PLY file of the C-alpha trace (Angstrom):
ply
format ascii 1.0
element vertex 376
property float x
property float y
property float z
element edge 375
property int vertex1
property int vertex2
end_header
-0.07 -0.31 -0.18
1.53 3.08 -1.04
2.02 5.71 1.60
3.49 3.30 4.39
7.05 4.68 4.54
8.10 8.06 6.13
11.45 10.18 6.32
14.38 10.56 3.92
18.04 10.06 5.65
16.12 7.90 8.16
13.32 6.29 6.48
10.69 3.83 8.26
8.47 1.23 6.52
5.79 -0.08 8.38
3.67 -3.11 7.58
0.66 -4.88 9.77
-2.89 -4.71 11.07
-4.80 -5.01 14.26
-5.68 -8.47 13.81
-3.08 -10.01 11.73
-0.05 -11.93 13.01
1.85 -8.82 13.94
3.26 -5.46 13.04
6.85 -4.88 11.75
9.07 -2.05 11.09
11.89 -1.44 8.49
14.60 1.24 9.55
17.07 2.46 6.72
19.49 4.92 7.53
20.35 4.40 10.87
24.09 4.56 11.31
26.26 1.94 12.58
27.15 1.48 15.96
24.12 2.53 18.09
23.75 0.57 20.75
20.40 -1.36 20.61
18.81 -4.16 22.05
15.04 -5.69 22.55
15.15 -4.46 26.25
15.72 -0.97 24.77
12.55 -1.25 22.79
10.30 -2.67 25.57
10.41 0.12 27.58
8.52 2.35 25.35
6.30 -0.19 24.03
5.34 -1.09 27.58
3.95 2.52 27.80
2.04 2.19 24.68
0.72 -1.45 25.07
-3.05 -2.26 25.82
-4.20 -3.71 29.29
-1.35 -1.51 31.26
-4.40 0.12 33.69
-7.82 -0.05 34.43
-8.47 3.24 32.38
-7.37 1.65 29.07
-8.51 -1.12 26.54
-8.26 -4.38 28.54
-6.85 -5.99 25.65
-3.97 -8.04 26.74
-0.89 -7.57 24.56
2.89 -8.39 25.92
3.90 -6.51 22.78
7.42 -8.15 23.02
9.63 -7.06 20.00
11.86 -9.18 18.06
15.05 -7.72 16.24
15.16 -9.35 13.09
17.90 -7.83 11.24
20.17 -5.07 11.41
21.96 -5.21 14.89
24.73 -7.40 15.88
26.43 -8.04 19.16
24.08 -5.43 20.64
25.03 -2.71 18.15
23.48 -1.56 14.80
25.56 -2.53 11.54
24.28 0.33 9.15
22.19 -2.08 7.47
18.28 -1.82 7.45
16.87 -2.66 10.63
13.70 -5.08 10.84
11.55 -5.24 14.28
8.76 -7.27 14.52
5.71 -7.05 17.08
3.64 -10.12 17.08
0.11 -9.77 17.74
-1.36 -12.50 20.59
-4.56 -11.14 22.25
-6.84 -10.67 18.78
-10.58 -11.35 19.13
-11.94 -10.95 15.57
-15.25 -12.68 16.36
-16.18 -9.45 18.38
-16.29 -7.98 15.04
-18.35 -10.57 12.75
-21.86 -8.88 13.99
-20.57 -5.52 12.32
-18.40 -6.63 9.31
-21.33 -5.01 6.83
-21.85 -1.93 8.96
-19.81 1.47 8.79
-18.83 2.30 12.22
-19.18 6.20 13.00
-15.80 7.56 13.29
-13.88 5.17 11.62
-12.04 4.74 8.25
-14.70 1.94 7.41
-16.38 3.90 4.63
-13.36 5.51 3.37
-11.40 2.42 3.03
-14.13 0.80 1.07
-14.25 3.77 -1.17
-10.75 3.82 -1.80
-10.03 -0.05 -2.11
-13.74 -1.56 -2.63
-12.22 -4.00 0.14
-11.28 -3.88 3.49
-10.23 -5.92 6.63
-13.05 -5.23 9.00
-11.37 -6.92 12.21
-10.68 -3.54 14.31
-10.35 -1.51 11.35
-7.20 -3.60 9.73
-4.35 -1.08 8.67
-6.05 2.15 10.14
-6.15 0.72 13.40
-3.97 2.20 16.23
-2.44 -1.77 16.95
-0.27 -0.20 13.75
1.71 2.27 15.83
3.61 -0.58 17.68
5.84 -0.53 14.51
6.75 3.41 14.88
6.82 3.26 18.81
9.96 0.65 18.17
11.30 2.69 15.53
10.95 5.92 17.84
13.34 4.29 20.07
16.08 4.11 17.64
15.54 7.60 16.51
15.64 8.85 20.47
19.15 7.01 20.24
20.30 8.61 17.46
18.97 12.16 18.64
20.71 11.65 22.31
23.97 10.09 20.61
24.16 13.23 18.04
23.24 16.16 19.95
22.01 15.48 23.43
18.27 15.60 22.32
15.29 14.54 24.30
11.44 14.26 23.75
9.03 14.02 26.13
5.12 13.91 25.72
2.45 14.27 28.20
-1.23 14.82 28.65
-1.81 18.44 29.12
-5.76 18.18 28.76
-8.89 15.85 28.99
-12.24 17.09 28.56
-12.37 20.40 30.34
-9.55 19.41 32.68
-6.41 21.20 31.82
-2.91 20.54 33.50
-0.64 23.43 35.00
2.62 23.33 33.35
4.62 26.08 34.22
7.46 25.19 32.19
7.27 22.37 29.51
11.19 22.06 28.79
11.48 20.65 32.41
8.90 18.04 32.21
10.93 14.99 32.65
9.92 11.31 31.75
9.79 10.49 35.75
7.10 13.18 36.09
5.12 11.80 33.37
5.29 8.03 34.34
5.32 8.36 38.25
3.24 10.23 40.78
4.95 12.15 43.93
3.87 9.06 46.21
5.42 6.93 43.79
2.74 5.12 42.42
2.13 4.71 38.68
1.02 7.81 36.53
-1.72 5.96 34.73
-2.99 8.98 32.70
0.55 10.33 32.01
-0.25 13.78 33.11
2.89 15.71 34.80
0.22 18.02 37.37
-1.03 15.35 39.81
-4.18 17.66 40.91
-5.05 17.35 37.48
-3.73 13.68 36.81
-6.53 12.71 39.59
-9.23 14.65 38.12
-8.70 13.21 34.31
-8.66 9.71 35.74
-12.05 10.33 37.76
-13.39 11.55 34.32
-12.20 8.70 32.57
-13.67 6.37 35.07
-17.12 7.93 34.85
-17.04 8.02 30.85
-16.42 4.50 30.61
-19.27 3.90 33.47
-21.51 5.88 30.66
-20.16 3.54 28.02
-18.86 6.86 26.30
-15.61 8.14 25.63
-13.38 11.82 25.80
-10.99 13.56 24.03
-8.08 15.76 24.79
-4.66 17.22 24.01
-1.13 15.97 24.60
1.72 18.22 24.61
5.35 17.07 23.01
8.54 18.66 24.38
11.75 18.50 22.22
14.80 19.88 24.10
18.72 19.81 23.18
17.87 20.40 19.47
20.38 22.62 17.72
19.49 25.59 15.40
19.42 25.05 11.90
17.36 21.80 11.08
14.82 21.90 8.75
14.56 22.26 4.83
13.00 25.26 3.01
10.73 25.13 1.48
8.60 22.37 1.53
10.32 20.45 4.05
10.20 23.06 6.98
10.61 20.85 10.36
6.95 22.27 11.24
5.59 20.75 8.38
7.37 17.32 8.81
6.51 17.44 12.43
3.10 18.31 11.60
2.79 15.69 9.09
4.12 12.82 11.41
1.71 13.95 14.17
-1.19 13.89 11.80
-0.33 10.54 10.80
-1.31 9.15 13.95
-4.48 7.52 14.23
-7.24 10.08 15.94
-5.08 13.22 15.68
-7.57 15.96 14.84
-5.01 19.00 15.42
-1.65 20.07 15.39
-0.06 23.51 16.75
3.20 24.48 18.06
4.45 27.38 20.14
1.62 29.89 20.87
-0.59 28.03 17.83
-3.87 29.35 17.48
-3.68 31.84 20.16
-1.55 33.83 17.83
-4.78 34.82 16.21
-5.59 37.38 19.12
-2.14 38.94 19.29
-0.29 41.82 17.71
2.90 41.35 16.29
4.50 43.21 19.02
3.36 40.62 21.71
3.78 37.60 19.69
7.52 38.17 18.54
10.28 36.75 20.87
13.22 39.11 21.34
16.74 37.48 20.76
19.51 37.70 23.40
22.57 36.28 24.37
21.84 32.81 26.04
23.93 33.49 28.63
21.61 36.45 30.04
18.67 33.73 30.34
19.77 30.63 31.22
16.17 29.40 31.92
15.64 29.83 28.37
17.12 26.31 27.90
18.82 27.41 24.37
21.39 24.95 22.98
23.53 27.90 21.22
25.04 31.23 22.14
21.97 32.93 20.75
18.34 32.79 22.73
14.80 34.38 22.83
13.32 35.98 26.29
10.32 33.93 25.59
9.35 30.96 23.23
6.09 32.06 21.54
7.58 30.63 18.49
7.77 27.14 19.82
11.56 26.49 18.96
11.00 26.86 15.28
11.55 30.24 12.82
11.01 29.91 9.11
10.61 26.18 9.57
13.83 25.83 10.98
15.09 24.88 14.64
16.14 27.82 16.66
17.96 26.27 19.52
14.75 26.84 21.89
12.82 24.05 23.03
10.41 22.49 20.55
6.68 22.80 21.83
3.99 21.21 19.98
0.35 19.92 20.82
-1.93 17.54 19.17
-5.28 17.39 19.56
-6.74 13.72 19.87
-10.44 13.01 19.57
-12.89 11.07 21.70
-12.63 7.15 21.09
-15.08 6.25 18.09
-15.60 2.71 19.05
-18.80 3.02 21.70
-20.85 0.04 23.38
-23.78 2.81 23.01
-26.44 2.49 20.03
-24.92 4.46 17.01
-26.92 5.23 13.71
-25.39 4.31 10.22
-25.85 2.46 7.11
-24.63 -1.13 5.53
-22.55 -1.47 2.67
-25.85 -2.29 0.68
-26.80 1.41 1.91
-29.67 -0.06 4.44
-30.23 2.21 7.48
-29.25 0.39 10.92
-27.98 1.01 14.12
-24.48 -0.41 15.40
-23.22 -0.87 18.83
-19.23 -1.80 18.91
-18.27 -4.90 20.94
-14.45 -5.68 22.12
-12.15 -4.02 24.25
-11.61 -0.33 23.74
-9.96 2.82 25.40
-12.61 5.16 26.90
-9.91 7.69 26.40
-6.88 7.39 23.98
-4.77 9.80 25.81
-2.78 7.91 28.49
-1.34 5.44 25.79
-0.60 8.48 23.08
2.61 10.06 24.48
5.01 7.35 23.24
3.32 7.27 20.04
3.85 11.05 19.79
7.14 10.93 21.13
8.18 8.59 18.60
7.11 10.54 15.65
8.84 13.87 16.70
11.78 11.86 17.72
11.86 10.15 13.74
11.68 13.48 12.22
14.47 15.00 14.22
16.64 12.04 13.73
15.96 12.23 10.11
16.41 16.15 9.81
19.57 16.27 11.72
21.06 13.45 9.53
20.26 15.21 6.62
21.66 18.45 8.04
24.81 16.61 8.36
24.79 15.32 4.87
24.82 19.15 3.93
28.10 20.02 6.27
30.95 21.56 4.21
33.50 19.21 3.50
0 1
1 2
2 3
3 4
4 5
5 6
6 7
7 8
8 9
9 10
10 11
11 12
12 13
13 14
14 15
15 16
16 17
17 18
18 19
19 20
20 21
21 22
22 23
23 24
24 25
25 26
26 27
27 28
28 29
29 30
30 31
31 32
32 33
33 34
34 35
35 36
36 37
37 38
38 39
39 40
40 41
41 42
42 43
43 44
44 45
45 46
46 47
47 48
48 49
49 50
50 51
51 52
52 53
53 54
54 55
55 56
56 57
57 58
58 59
59 60
60 61
61 62
62 63
63 64
64 65
65 66
66 67
67 68
68 69
69 70
70 71
71 72
72 73
73 74
74 75
75 76
76 77
77 78
78 79
79 80
80 81
81 82
82 83
83 84
84 85
85 86
86 87
87 88
88 89
89 90
90 91
91 92
92 93
93 94
94 95
95 96
96 97
97 98
98 99
99 100
100 101
101 102
102 103
103 104
104 105
105 106
106 107
107 108
108 109
109 110
110 111
111 112
112 113
113 114
114 115
115 116
116 117
117 118
118 119
119 120
120 121
121 122
122 123
123 124
124 125
125 126
126 127
127 128
128 129
129 130
130 131
131 132
132 133
133 134
134 135
135 136
136 137
137 138
138 139
139 140
140 141
141 142
142 143
143 144
144 145
145 146
146 147
147 148
148 149
149 150
150 151
151 152
152 153
153 154
154 155
155 156
156 157
157 158
158 159
159 160
160 161
161 162
162 163
163 164
164 165
165 166
166 167
167 168
168 169
169 170
170 171
171 172
172 173
173 174
174 175
175 176
176 177
177 178
178 179
179 180
180 181
181 182
182 183
183 184
184 185
185 186
186 187
187 188
188 189
189 190
190 191
191 192
192 193
193 194
194 195
195 196
196 197
197 198
198 199
199 200
200 201
201 202
202 203
203 204
204 205
205 206
206 207
207 208
208 209
209 210
210 211
211 212
212 213
213 214
214 215
215 216
216 217
217 218
218 219
219 220
220 221
221 222
222 223
223 224
224 225
225 226
226 227
227 228
228 229
229 230
230 231
231 232
232 233
233 234
234 235
235 236
236 237
237 238
238 239
239 240
240 241
241 242
242 243
243 244
244 245
245 246
246 247
247 248
248 249
249 250
250 251
251 252
252 253
253 254
254 255
255 256
256 257
257 258
258 259
259 260
260 261
261 262
262 263
263 264
264 265
265 266
266 267
267 268
268 269
269 270
270 271
271 272
272 273
273 274
274 275
275 276
276 277
277 278
278 279
279 280
280 281
281 282
282 283
283 284
284 285
285 286
286 287
287 288
288 289
289 290
290 291
291 292
292 293
293 294
294 295
295 296
296 297
297 298
298 299
299 300
300 301
301 302
302 303
303 304
304 305
305 306
306 307
307 308
308 309
309 310
310 311
311 312
312 313
313 314
314 315
315 316
316 317
317 318
318 319
319 320
320 321
321 322
322 323
323 324
324 325
325 326
326 327
327 328
328 329
329 330
330 331
331 332
332 333
333 334
334 335
335 336
336 337
337 338
338 339
339 340
340 341
341 342
342 343
343 344
344 345
345 346
346 347
347 348
348 349
349 350
350 351
351 352
352 353
353 354
354 355
355 356
356 357
357 358
358 359
359 360
360 361
361 362
362 363
363 364
364 365
365 366
366 367
367 368
368 369
369 370
370 371
371 372
372 373
373 374
374 375
C-alpha cells in the first residue's frame, strides 16, 4: 500500500494490521554502532501497550519486540533494521456482527471507497495497533538524537475534556514526572500535574461507566535540539512534524508555540526578542543566541532556533462505543451499530509514546540530512 514509508535520510516502512499476525517496521539509514537491544524497545512499547491499567483497553498484549535484522552484538550495523511485534490477543469474532456496517468515526467507509475491500477486524491497517511499529522505530530515533546532540523528547497529557494541567515550564518536564506520581505510584494518565491527573482519571472512569469516551490534548517537548534543522521550503521542520503527528490515528489538530492563540495577538506581543543565551539561562537554548520567550515554539521559518520545540496534538474521543449509533450497511440500508470488543474510553494515556516516536523520527531524519549538507 503506498504511503507506508516516512522520512528521507532516516526512513521507516511499516506493515501490519490490528488482527493480523503482527506489525513490522523496517528502518533504513540508522548509523552503525548505535547500542540497541530488545530491552531498549520494550520500555516504550510497555508505555504504549493495551491492558496496562484500568482506564485503557483491556486487550492483553505483551508487545514483545523481536529484532530480525540490522543489529549484531548489541549494536546497529548500518544496514536495514527489521523489528517485529506479534499480535497475541486478537478477538476477531467481536467484529463478525458489524462487518457489513460502517462504524461512525472510523475509516470503514473511506477504505471501501478507496479499495473496494477492507479488513473489518478492528479496522485493519487503520487501527492504532499499527503504532507499535512506529514506537519501536522511535526508540532507535531517540538513541540517534541523544547520541548526536543530546536531544530529548518527552510527551505528556495536557488536557482531557475540560480538565487542563498546569505546566509552568514544559521543557523541565521529565519522563519520571510523566510516568510516576509524587507518592511513587504509577501515573496511569501520564499527566505531570498530580491534581489534574486525579481529575482526569475520575473523568475517564465516569465516561467508561456511561459507555462513552472523551478526547484531549497531548503536549510534546523536544529539548537539546540545535539551531539549523529543517529544509526550506516544503520540508520545513514544522511541516514534517505536523505530518508526523497528523499521521497518527485520532489526531485532529496540531499546533506549536502559542499556536492558534496567535490569532488574538499583535505582532509586538507575538515576537520573541533575541538576546545572548548567557543572559537567560532558563531559556534552555542550545546555542549562543536565545529568545527571552518561546512563543515561536522553537522553530522560525520552519528551521529550529535552538529553543525547545513545543507542540500540541488534539486527540479525538474514541470512536468505538457500546452505545447504539445510527449508520448504514455496505448495501446502504439504515441500521444501528453497537461496537463490541475492548476499547479505550480515552486514547490520551497511551498516546505520549506514539507522539514521542514520531517527533524523534523527524528530528533524527532532519539531523542526518543536515549533517550530510555540512561543508567538506
